[in-house]
C-alpha positions in Angstrom: -18.4 -27.9 -55.1 -15.9 -28.5 -57.9 -18.4 -30.4 -60.0 -21.1 -27.7 -59.4 -18.8 -24.9 -60.5 -17.9 -26.8 -63.6 -21.5 -27.3 -64.4 -22.3 -23.7 -63.9 -19.3 -22.6 -65.9 -20.3 -24.9 -68.8 -24.0 -23.8 -68.7 -23.1 -20.2 -68.6 -20.7 -20.6 -71.6 -23.3 -22.5 -73.6 -25.9 -19.8 -72.8 -23.5 -17.0 -74.0 -22.6 -18.9 -77.0 -26.2 -19.7 -78.1 -28.0 -16.7 -76.8 -28.6 -15.4 -80.2 -29.8 -18.7 -81.6 -33.5 -19.7 -81.4 -35.1 -23.0 -81.2 -36.3 -22.5 -84.8 -32.8 -21.9 -85.9 -31.5 -25.0 -84.2 -34.1 -27.4 -83.1 -31.7 -29.5 -81.0 -31.0 -26.5 -78.8 -34.3 -27.0 -76.8 -33.3 -30.6 -76.0 -29.8 -29.4 -74.9 -31.2 -26.8 -72.6 -33.7 -29.3 -71.2 -31.3 -32.3 -70.8 -28.2 -30.4 -69.5 -29.3 -30.6 -65.9 -26.8 -30.8 -63.0 -27.6 -34.4 -62.6 -26.7 -35.2 -66.2 -23.5 -33.2 -65.8 -22.5 -34.9 -62.7 -23.0 -38.3 -64.3 -20.8 -37.4 -67.2 -18.1 -35.8 -65.1 -17.8 -38.8 -62.8 -17.8 -41.2 -65.7 -14.9 -39.5 -67.1 -13.2 -38.9 -63.8 -13.4 -42.5 -62.7 -12.3 -44.0 -66.1 -9.8 -41.6 -67.5 -6.0 -41.9 -67.5 -3.9 -38.7 -66.9 -1.9 -37.7 -70.1 1.0 -35.6 -68.9 2.4 -35.2 -72.5 4.9 -32.4 -72.8 3.0 -29.9 -71.0 2.9 -29.0 -67.2 -0.8 -29.8 -66.9 -2.1 -33.4 -67.1 -5.5 -33.9 -68.6 -7.9 -36.8 -68.5 -8.0 -39.2 -71.6 -10.5 -42.0 -72.1 -8.8 -45.1 -73.6 -11.3 -47.4 -75.0 -11.3 -50.8 -73.3 -8.3 -49.8 -70.9 -10.8 -48.8 -68.1 -11.8 -52.5 -68.1 -8.4 -53.7 -67.4 -7.6 -54.9 -63.8 -5.6 -51.8 -62.6 -5.2 -49.9 -59.3 -6.8 -46.4 -59.6 -4.0 -45.1 -57.2 -1.0 -45.9 -59.4 -1.2 -42.7 -61.5 2.3 -43.4 -62.8 1.6 -46.8 -64.0 0.2 -45.6 -67.4 2.0 -43.9 -70.2 1.1 -42.5 -73.5 3.6 -43.0 -76.2 3.8 -42.0 -80.0 2.6 -45.6 -80.7 -0.3 -45.7 -78.3 -1.0 -46.3 -74.6 0.9 -48.6 -72.2 -0.1 -49.9 -68.7 2.9 -50.7 -66.8 3.6 -52.8 -63.9 6.1 -51.1 -61.6 6.9 -54.1 -59.5 6.6 -58.0 -60.1 2.9 -59.1 -59.7 1.2 -62.2 -59.0 -1.3 -63.6 -61.5 -4.6 -61.8 -61.0 -3.1 -58.9 -58.9 -3.8 -55.4 -60.1 -1.2 -53.6 -62.1 
């Protein structure tokens, strides 16, 4: 239901934003309207949701961030506090001693 509501909100926002545009003004608009299906939105949503790390930054709201190559590291998806964004970059932390090959 959350994914469906997100898709509907995005589709409605795009339609409002581009309602005055025609396909002659912006030829890519036809492709966007055709390709932005619920299935393509759901695929993109879950790709981000399953690979992103949460950046808590200095705000009360965490937001997902894709970190190139980090999603391929051997880490546990349930250890949300094991990653940290710093001014110098991104760190994946082990909170306890680990054996070789064990997920962080």
